[in-house]
Steps between C-alpha positions, in 0.01 A plus 500: 500500500162597623220253500258508200140551599205420277177698529176387345222725370168352423149604414160319529530379141806291612750698301838489677806720477820420681751778584847474644676735744803471271479772241123506536489217244165386364561132522166358391179609345247216493151580355169390674605174662720382208854400611653622166746778577447778247840660563847351454659421841822373643471149630761572764409822688874590544524518115320838515820636640729377218288481183587803275150537356352660808226240505181654636686741718430856601720735293629837636588749601473579132374245241660486162827653377669823614733613228868507597390408849473877584248785527471841654290544826440835673785650286754229595633222280424157634729216384382144557681167451436365148364147493400461130768628268541867585144533636329435825221245454208426738641668806850353470656195667362597846149607393165400652522160333789407739338634814335328786156627606310486820149354435165573674194304395216749547228273369461179300523711181731779615873488565733791583874476457747773634864577491741786492727579207829653602728709285809327640354167374357567149692827423174693414472840670317520831342233724145381436240330708308275264176314538338267244137398540373197312122475487310224328147599399191277465530534123856365505684831456840518677545872596850599594538841678842643555573775751840663555593774742826679492661485850759767448560649156406515133450154353336319209251213476334323211444127569327220310434133542701273262245218477546229239149390379504153345394486131478113482482520112619813330273410201202543735623810701354821366627846619343839467679828609311828516788717400790567259838331464808704587803517298816419714872534442749221508499509880118465505448854620175660363551769237153571372192348343558223244297426178587136490171318423637159601565624854133606560260265664127469436409137569794341323645175630836506654612233252400723207668799652825314553497363149458849358813642681741205448743501213780267383742711698282499811309170488447485878401863556241578766323811628647738752309812399367828645148645431346833570159397631160635571329446839369333694478174300846472335512148380301173455639150471270219404628150530249256340352238739680655792447865597455857395727761669420873514785736612407838647727790579485883538854538365599562142711212399507124467792271445447152354756220523468148359707241674547148641650618827554155651639314194775722373598267216137512363503876549824535295335291221208750495263253653299724738262364760379836642468872468560779757278801480655773703306830561719792585586858420690530176853346548778761534246778594758619743696625201198598296267670742235559232403136550423533867619604840590220742679718758413516867570805708645465855256345740229479231310191391419357163238241414427296186296192415495226242255215464464166319147370454475133401182343347449134425442413140 
């Protein structure tokens, strides 16, 4: 196994972000000299390889689910290995989350990771040269810029960062999403806009939201939901006495997922310690092109950016 390297980003306000070369994981986010880590992390770095929750890892080539693990590209049917029922989820078993990156610290507040994704490894069409730039601004905004260039033929690319933000106390964690909930089928594939009021977020606490969707048949139910969002500010999470998080994206979807990714027994009991807010193009857009085009032509480059701004409260 390759050696895990830890890179540290910092600004003059003493905010610190630690990033790993393994899967591009965001290992720590500590705000303005405080040692409290605002993201859930693995205590043993090797656990990032084996934990099934993709803790804080970079997700790709394509975030979310691809129905039946197949799609058409340049008039050809592409069949991928299914890794979540009959679907391909988060780039499959050999996606970006499992890749080793080469790191280059460009400044105290700027890190660039790079790797190549090969068709023979992850089964997605074409080979890609990928760079991910992490930039920590003076106002504590972590900007993540993705660039992917096709090295030989048609390909696809729609990444995200699967960061689990700690909620500390779900009674005091308030979520707002600027967008509409999507109805999904029994495989969690988006079908169209939903009118379910209890899945909309306008400053409700996570505890209240969870209470409203749980029933006697599903007493431990959590959120794994898709939203069609407006840009650029797609979501805000306010955790009282800790921090305010603003999530920015130019793409049209956000997936939210409540979890306790390090205590699986607590997770199965519905005791969630964190929430992942995952900006992306609408899941399964490769089979529903009206939701977005994530294809890359041969030897062309694609770029996208997401950012997470954290304020002390």
